[in-house]
C-alpha positions as CSV (number, residue, x, y, z in Angstrom):
1,X,-45.2,-2.5,-5.1
2,X,-43.8,-3.4,-8.4
3,X,-42.2,-6.5,-10.0
4,X,-38.5,-6.5,-10.7
5,X,-36.5,-9.1,-12.5
6,X,-33.2,-10.6,-11.4
7,X,-31.2,-13.4,-12.9
8,X,-29.8,-16.4,-10.9
9,X,-28.7,-19.9,-12.0
10,X,-29.8,-19.1,-15.5
11,X,-33.4,-18.1,-14.6
12,X,-35.0,-14.7,-15.0
13,X,-36.9,-14.4,-11.7
14,X,-39.7,-11.9,-10.8
15,X,-39.5,-10.4,-7.3
16,X,-41.8,-8.0,-5.5
17,X,-40.1,-4.6,-4.7
18,X,-41.1,-1.1,-3.5
19,X,-41.9,1.4,-6.3
20,X,-40.7,4.4,-4.4
21,X,-38.5,5.6,-1.4
22,X,-41.6,6.3,0.6
23,X,-43.0,2.8,0.0
24,X,-39.7,1.3,1.0
25,X,-39.6,3.3,4.2
26,X,-43.2,2.4,5.0
27,X,-42.4,-1.3,4.5
28,X,-39.3,-1.0,6.7
29,X,-41.2,0.7,9.5
30,X,-43.9,-2.1,9.4
31,X,-44.3,-3.3,12.9
32,X,-42.2,-0.5,14.4
33,X,-43.6,1.8,17.1
34,X,-42.3,4.9,15.3
35,X,-41.4,5.7,11.7
36,X,-38.2,7.7,11.9
37,X,-35.1,8.2,9.8
38,X,-34.6,7.0,6.2
39,X,-34.3,3.2,6.1
40,X,-34.1,3.3,2.3
41,X,-30.9,5.4,2.4
42,X,-29.5,3.4,5.3
43,X,-30.0,0.1,3.4
44,X,-28.5,1.6,0.2
45,X,-25.4,2.6,2.1
46,X,-25.1,-0.8,3.7
47,X,-25.5,-2.4,0.3
48,X,-22.6,-0.3,-1.2
49,X,-20.4,-0.9,1.8
50,X,-20.9,-4.6,2.0
51,X,-21.0,-5.2,-1.8
52,X,-18.2,-2.9,-2.8
53,X,-16.2,-1.0,-0.1
54,X,-15.4,-4.0,2.1
55,X,-14.4,-6.1,-0.9
56,X,-12.0,-3.3,-2.0
57,X,-10.7,-2.8,1.5
58,X,-9.9,-6.5,1.9
59,X,-7.9,-6.6,-1.3
60,X,-6.1,-3.4,-0.4
61,X,-5.4,-4.5,3.1
62,X,-4.1,-8.0,2.2
63,X,-2.4,-7.4,-1.1
64,X,-1.8,-3.6,-1.3
65,X,-1.6,-1.7,-4.6
66,X,0.9,-0.2,-7.0
67,X,1.3,3.5,-7.3
68,X,-1.1,5.2,-9.8
69,X,0.2,8.6,-10.7
70,X,-2.7,9.4,-13.0
71,X,-5.2,8.9,-10.1
72,X,-2.7,10.4,-7.6
73,X,-2.8,7.1,-5.6
74,X,0.4,6.2,-3.6
75,X,1.7,2.6,-3.5
76,X,0.5,0.7,-0.5
77,X,2.3,-2.5,0.8
78,X,-0.3,-5.0,2.0
79,X,-0.1,-7.7,4.6
80,X,1.3,-10.2,2.1
81,X,4.3,-8.0,1.2
82,X,5.0,-6.6,4.7
83,X,5.0,-10.1,6.3
84,X,6.4,-12.0,3.4
85,X,3.8,-14.7,4.0
86,X,2.3,-15.4,0.5
87,X,-1.3,-16.3,-0.1
88,X,-1.6,-19.8,-1.5
89,X,-2.4,-20.1,-5.2
90,X,-3.1,-22.8,-7.7
91,X,-3.2,-23.0,-11.5
92,X,-6.4,-21.9,-13.1
93,X,-8.0,-24.6,-15.3
94,X,-10.1,-24.3,-18.4
95,X,-13.3,-26.3,-19.1
96,X,-11.2,-29.3,-20.2
97,X,-9.4,-29.3,-16.9
98,X,-6.2,-28.1,-18.5
99,X,-4.0,-25.3,-17.1
100,X,-4.7,-21.9,-18.6
101,X,-1.7,-20.2,-20.1
102,X,-1.4,-16.5,-21.0
103,X,1.6,-15.0,-22.6
104,X,3.5,-18.2,-22.0
105,X,2.8,-18.2,-18.3
106,X,0.4,-20.4,-16.3
107,X,-2.5,-18.3,-15.0
108,X,-3.0,-18.7,-11.2
109,X,-5.9,-18.2,-8.8
110,X,-6.0,-18.0,-5.1
111,X,-6.3,-21.3,-3.3
112,X,-7.6,-20.0,0.1
113,X,-10.2,-17.5,1.1
114,X,-9.1,-14.0,2.3
115,X,-10.2,-14.9,5.9
116,X,-8.4,-18.2,5.9
117,X,-5.3,-16.6,4.5
118,X,-5.3,-13.8,7.2
119,X,-5.9,-16.3,9.9
120,X,-2.8,-18.2,8.7
121,X,-0.8,-15.0,8.7
122,X,-1.7,-14.4,12.3
123,X,-0.9,-18.0,13.4
124,X,2.4,-18.0,11.5
125,X,3.5,-14.7,13.1
126,X,2.8,-16.3,16.5
127,X,4.6,-19.5,15.6
128,X,7.6,-17.5,14.5
129,X,7.7,-15.7,17.8
130,X,6.7,-12.2,16.5
131,X,3.7,-12.0,18.8
132,X,2.6,-13.8,22.0
133,X,-0.9,-14.5,20.8
134,X,-3.1,-14.2,17.7
135,X,-5.1,-11.4,19.3
136,X,-2.0,-9.3,19.7
137,X,-1.0,-10.1,16.2
138,X,-4.4,-9.0,14.9
139,X,-4.3,-5.8,17.0
140,X,-1.0,-4.9,15.5
141,X,-2.6,-4.5,12.1
142,X,-5.5,-2.3,13.2
143,X,-3.9,1.0,12.4
144,X,-3.0,-0.2,8.9
145,X,-6.5,-1.6,8.5
146,X,-8.1,1.7,9.3
147,X,-5.6,3.5,7.0
148,X,-6.7,1.2,4.1
149,X,-10.4,1.8,4.9
150,X,-9.8,5.6,4.7
151,X,-8.4,5.0,1.1
152,X,-11.7,3.4,-0.1
153,X,-14.0,6.0,-1.6
154,X,-17.8,5.6,-1.5
155,X,-19.0,5.1,-5.1
156,X,-22.7,4.4,-5.6
157,X,-22.2,4.2,-9.3
158,X,-19.8,1.3,-9.1
159,X,-21.2,-2.1,-10.1
160,X,-20.5,-5.1,-7.9
161,X,-16.7,-5.6,-7.7
162,X,-15.5,-9.0,-8.9
163,X,-12.8,-10.8,-6.9
164,X,-9.3,-9.9,-8.0
165,X,-6.7,-12.6,-8.8
166,X,-3.1,-12.7,-7.8
167,X,-0.9,-10.0,-9.2
168,X,0.9,-11.4,-12.2
169,X,4.4,-10.4,-13.1
170,X,5.3,-10.6,-16.8
171,X,7.9,-13.3,-17.3
172,X,10.3,-10.9,-19.1
173,X,10.8,-9.0,-15.8
174,X,11.2,-12.2,-13.7
175,X,13.6,-13.7,-16.2
176,X,15.7,-10.5,-16.4
177,X,15.8,-10.4,-12.6
178,X,16.9,-14.1,-12.4
179,X,19.7,-13.4,-14.9
180,X,20.9,-10.4,-12.8
181,X,20.9,-12.5,-9.6
182,X,22.6,-15.4,-11.3
183,X,25.3,-13.1,-12.8
184,X,25.8,-11.4,-9.5
185,X,25.3,-7.9,-11.0
186,X,22.8,-6.8,-8.3
187,X,25.0,-3.9,-7.1
188,X,25.1,-2.5,-10.6
189,X,21.3,-2.9,-11.0
190,X,20.8,-1.1,-7.6
191,X,23.2,1.7,-8.6
192,X,22.3,2.3,-12.2
193,X,18.6,1.5,-12.2
194,X,16.8,1.0,-8.9
195,X,18.3,4.0,-7.3
196,X,16.3,6.1,-9.8
197,X,13.0,4.9,-8.2
198,X,14.4,4.9,-4.6
199,X,14.6,1.1,-4.3
200,X,17.4,-1.2,-3.3
201,X,17.2,-5.0,-3.8
202,X,18.8,-7.4,-1.3
203,X,18.5,-11.1,-2.1
204,X,17.1,-13.3,0.7
205,X,18.6,-16.6,-0.7
206,X,15.3,-18.3,0.1
207,X,15.4,-21.4,-2.1
208,X,12.2,-23.0,-0.6
209,X,10.9,-22.5,-4.1
210,X,13.2,-21.9,-7.1
211,X,12.6,-20.2,-10.5
212,X,14.1,-21.6,-13.7
213,X,14.2,-19.4,-16.7
214,X,15.4,-20.0,-20.2
215,X,16.8,-17.3,-22.5
216,X,18.3,-16.9,-25.9
217,X,22.1,-16.3,-26.1
218,X,22.8,-13.1,-28.0
219,X,26.1,-12.6,-29.8
220,X,27.7,-9.5,-28.1
221,X,29.2,-8.3,-31.4
222,X,26.3,-8.8,-33.9
223,X,23.6,-8.5,-31.3
224,X,21.8,-11.3,-33.0
225,X,20.6,-14.6,-31.7
226,X,23.2,-17.5,-31.7
227,X,20.4,-20.0,-31.9
228,X,21.4,-21.3,-28.5
229,X,19.7,-21.1,-25.1
230,X,20.8,-21.1,-21.5
231,X,19.1,-21.5,-18.2
232,X,19.3,-19.8,-14.8
233,X,17.9,-21.1,-11.6
234,X,17.5,-18.8,-8.6
235,X,15.3,-18.2,-5.6
236,X,11.7,-17.7,-6.9
237,X,11.0,-15.2,-4.1
238,X,14.1,-13.1,-5.1
239,X,13.3,-13.2,-8.8
240,X,9.8,-12.1,-8.1
241,X,10.8,-9.2,-5.8
242,X,13.5,-7.9,-8.1
243,X,11.2,-8.5,-11.1
244,X,8.6,-6.1,-9.7
245,X,11.3,-3.5,-9.0
246,X,12.5,-3.8,-12.6
247,X,8.9,-3.3,-13.8
248,X,8.5,-0.3,-11.6
249,X,11.8,1.1,-13.0
250,X,10.6,0.4,-16.6
251,X,7.3,2.2,-15.9
252,X,9.2,5.2,-14.4
253,X,11.4,5.4,-17.6
254,X,8.3,5.3,-19.8
255,X,6.7,8.1,-17.7
256,X,9.9,10.2,-18.0
257,X,9.9,9.8,-21.8
258,X,6.2,11.0,-22.0
259,X,7.1,14.0,-19.9
260,X,9.9,14.8,-22.2
261,X,7.6,14.7,-25.2
262,X,5.1,16.9,-23.4
263,X,7.8,19.5,-22.8
């Protein structure tokens, strides 16, 4: 055996540990009638799965991911997007108890655990008449759950994955989306821009929560600021959805420009 040091609660703590695979297996077989298999490998696999793979799966299953062309990863719509039931969030606070702000936007963190959120999704689906019971609702997600698990690659080199926060949309996209909705130019946005990425935006009109955005008024002739501002107030859900589409379109434009340079 050897002594290894791990830190917790600010202390450097010495713990006893095996000094070789053989010593680990002998220790694992202690008290067993036979010494078979490779407990060291089994434990290592379990550690990676529980510490990393399951954490990555839960995030992918619940919140999906954006397309990553560089890594050849397709976009995946998670439970949150497919059901339209958002996970509760709250403002992140600094050491002084003040709301954290980044790029002019309040930083948010999740306000309910992944398990509690998914349980709420299931109960909400039953309440809304989508399923007769929570067991049936849970079973309906099983194929998708297994699909997400197949997307998670085993990586023993990966350090422990930290919990991810809510996806944050830059305010410039959300504000632009709100202005499009308020100006009723959605059809033009769909035709001239979103069609390029195979998307179509349809407003829900869900005003349970509204988004208010302030923007500078630009002179149409001089293209300079008039020094005045205006406000728009639209459905927060619609502004968020269209905002993500606009970001996706902008990313697509940027990728096309890079391809043009390469050619």
